[in-house]
C-alpha positions in Angstrom: -76.1 138.4 -32.6 -79.1 136.8 -34.1 -81.9 138.9 -35.4 -85.6 138.0 -35.0 -86.0 137.5 -38.7 -84.0 134.3 -38.4 -86.4 132.5 -36.0 -88.5 129.7 -37.9 -91.7 128.7 -36.0 -94.7 126.8 -37.8 -98.3 126.2 -36.3 -98.7 122.9 -37.2 -102.3 123.1 -36.6 -102.8 125.3 -39.3 -101.3 123.1 -41.8 -103.8 120.2 -40.5 -106.7 122.5 -41.0 -105.6 123.3 -44.4 -105.2 119.7 -45.2 -108.4 118.6 -43.8 -110.4 121.9 -45.1 -111.6 120.3 -48.6 -112.6 117.0 -47.2 -115.0 118.6 -45.0 -116.2 121.5 -47.4 -117.2 118.6 -50.0 -120.2 117.9 -47.6 -121.2 121.6 -47.7 -122.4 122.5 -51.2 -124.3 125.6 -50.0 -121.6 127.0 -48.0 -120.1 130.2 -49.8 -116.5 129.4 -51.4 -115.2 132.8 -51.8 -111.9 133.9 -50.2 -113.3 135.4 -47.4 -115.7 133.0 -46.0 -112.9 130.3 -46.6 -110.4 132.7 -44.6 -113.2 133.0 -42.0 -113.9 129.3 -41.7 -110.1 128.7 -41.1 -109.8 131.5 -38.8 -112.6 130.4 -36.7 -111.7 126.8 -36.5 -108.1 127.7 -36.0 -108.9 130.1 -33.1 -111.0 126.8 -31.5 -107.9 124.8 -31.5 -104.8 124.7 -29.1 -101.7 125.9 -31.5 -98.9 123.1 -32.0 -95.9 125.1 -32.6 -92.9 123.5 -34.1 -89.4 124.6 -34.8 -87.4 121.9 -36.5 -88.2 119.1 -39.1 -87.9 116.5 -36.5 -91.1 118.6 -34.7 -93.1 118.9 -37.4 -92.6 114.8 -38.1 -93.6 114.1 -34.4 -96.8 116.3 -34.9 -97.8 114.9 -38.1 -97.6 111.3 -36.5 -100.1 112.7 -33.5 -102.3 113.7 -36.4 -102.8 110.2 -36.8 -104.4 109.7 -33.4 -108.3 109.6 -33.4 -109.1 112.3 -31.0 -106.5 114.7 -32.4 -108.1 114.6 -35.8 -111.5 114.4 -34.5 -110.8 117.9 -32.7 -109.6 119.2 -36.0 -112.9 118.1 -38.0 -115.4 119.7 -35.1 -113.4 122.7 -35.1 -113.7 123.0 -39.0 -117.1 121.9 -39.1 -118.4 124.2 -36.2 -116.8 127.1 -38.2 -118.4 126.3 -41.2 -121.9 126.4 -39.4 -121.1 129.7 -38.1 -119.9 131.1 -41.6 -122.8 129.8 -43.5 -125.3 131.0 -40.9 -123.5 134.5 -40.6 -121.2 135.2 -43.8 -119.5 138.8 -43.8 -120.9 139.7 -47.2 -124.2 140.2 -49.1 
């Protein structure tokens, strides 16, 4: 019998957000770069994007090909940008 520990799922959207994250943050020199703020930005962006779960390397490859589509990439950029603006205006620290 297989156990739950052997289940392998990956939210490809999380990988995409992390890959594009630095590129977008370069435009916002006034945004706090502490771990908490960066984590908040990533979490907010991911909560505003549909998850894209994969279970195989082929699924990951298929998802990576979809990332090349202009609309798919634009949605990720928009979600990260909106999250940056939100955290910049309301950081959860002094």
